[in-house]
C-alpha positions in Angstrom: -58.3 -61.2 -42.1 -61.3 -62.4 -40.1 -60.7 -65.9 -41.0 -57.0 -65.6 -39.7 -58.2 -64.2 -36.6 -60.8 -66.8 -35.9 -58.3 -69.5 -36.6 -55.9 -68.0 -34.1 -58.5 -67.9 -31.3 -60.0 -71.3 -32.3 -56.5 -72.9 -32.1 -55.1 -71.0 -29.1 -53.9 -74.0 -27.1 -52.1 -75.4 -30.0 -50.4 -72.2 -31.2 -49.4 -71.4 -27.6 -48.1 -75.0 -27.1 -45.8 -74.5 -30.3 -45.0 -71.0 -30.3 -44.0 -70.4 -26.5 -41.4 -73.3 -26.3 -40.0 -72.8 -29.7 -39.6 -68.9 -28.8 -37.9 -69.6 -25.5 -35.5 -72.3 -26.9 -34.5 -70.4 -29.9 -34.1 -67.2 -28.0 -31.9 -69.1 -25.3 -29.8 -70.6 -28.3 -29.3 -67.1 -29.6 -28.1 -65.8 -26.5 -25.9 -68.8 -25.9 -24.5 -68.3 -29.3 -23.5 -64.6 -28.5 -22.0 -65.8 -25.2 -20.0 -68.4 -27.0 -18.6 -65.7 -29.4 -20.2 -67.6 -32.5 -20.0 -66.1 -35.9 -22.6 -63.5 -36.6 -24.1 -65.7 -39.3 -25.0 -68.3 -36.9 -26.4 -65.8 -34.4 -28.5 -64.0 -37.0 -30.1 -67.2 -38.4 -31.1 -68.4 -34.8 -32.4 -64.8 -34.0 -34.4 -64.4 -37.1 -36.0 -67.8 -36.5 -36.8 -66.9 -32.9 -38.0 -63.4 -33.9 -40.2 -65.1 -36.2 -41.8 -67.1 -33.3 -42.1 -63.8 -31.2 -43.9 -62.0 -33.9 -46.4 -64.9 -34.4 -47.1 -64.8 -30.7 -47.5 -60.9 -30.8 -50.0 -61.3 -33.7 -51.7 -64.0 -31.8 -52.2 -62.0 -28.7 -53.3 -59.0 -30.7 -56.3 -61.1 -32.2 -57.5 -61.4 -28.6 -57.1 -57.7 -27.9 -59.1 -57.1 -30.8 -62.1 -58.8 -29.6 -61.6 -57.2 -25.9 -60.0 -60.1 -24.1 -58.0 -58.6 -21.4 -56.8 -61.4 -19.1 -53.4 -62.4 -17.4 -52.4 -64.8 -20.0 -52.7 -62.3 -22.8 -50.2 -59.9 -20.9 -48.0 -62.7 -20.1 -47.8 -63.6 -23.6 -47.5 -60.1 -24.8 -44.4 -59.7 -22.2 -42.8 -62.9 -23.1 -42.9 -62.1 -26.9 -41.5 -58.5 -26.4 -38.7 -59.7 -24.2 -37.7 -62.4 -26.5 -37.9 -59.9 -29.4 -35.9 -57.6 -27.8 -33.2 -59.9 -26.8 -33.1 -61.2 -30.5 -32.8 -57.7 -31.8 -30.2 -56.8 -29.3 -28.3 -60.1 -30.3 -28.3 -58.8 -34.0 -27.6 -55.1 -33.4 -24.9 -55.1 -30.6 -23.7 -58.7 -29.7 -20.4 -57.4 -28.2 -22.5 -55.8 -25.3 -24.6 -58.6 -24.7 -21.4 -61.0 -24.7 -19.9 -58.6 -22.1 -23.1 -58.6 -19.9 -23.2 -62.4 -19.9 -19.5 -62.6 -19.1 -20.1 -60.3 -16.2 -23.2 -62.1 -14.8 -21.8 -65.8 -15.4 -18.0 -65.6 -14.8 -17.6 -69.3 -15.8 -19.0 -68.3 -19.2 -15.7 -66.5 -20.4 -13.6 -69.3 -18.9 -15.7 -71.9 -21.0 -15.0 -70.0 -24.1 -11.3 -69.9 -23.5 -11.2 -73.6 -23.3 -13.3 -74.2 -26.3 -11.5 -71.8 -28.8 
């Protein structure tokens, strides 16, 4: 376990450079799939992939908390991972309410769905 923690701290820049964009892009893709009323299987695949990256970011942040590093970037990464994980779980658990919210926030979203369907 100590070896894994050391690896996480030594490769912090590389881990964050990969995980943060992947997490954001896959979470965005999940939200867009829900908004486009795509089949639940497609939503689940992207949501599970995004959740995987969010969990890796959470574990990475916790390795820093274990040694007592409490700085703004650790809290920003923690908040990012929690928000992305929450959105992905919401997309799996109750996609209808997420779709309704997207249609209420972005009226053109529902028009685009009617045109493409």
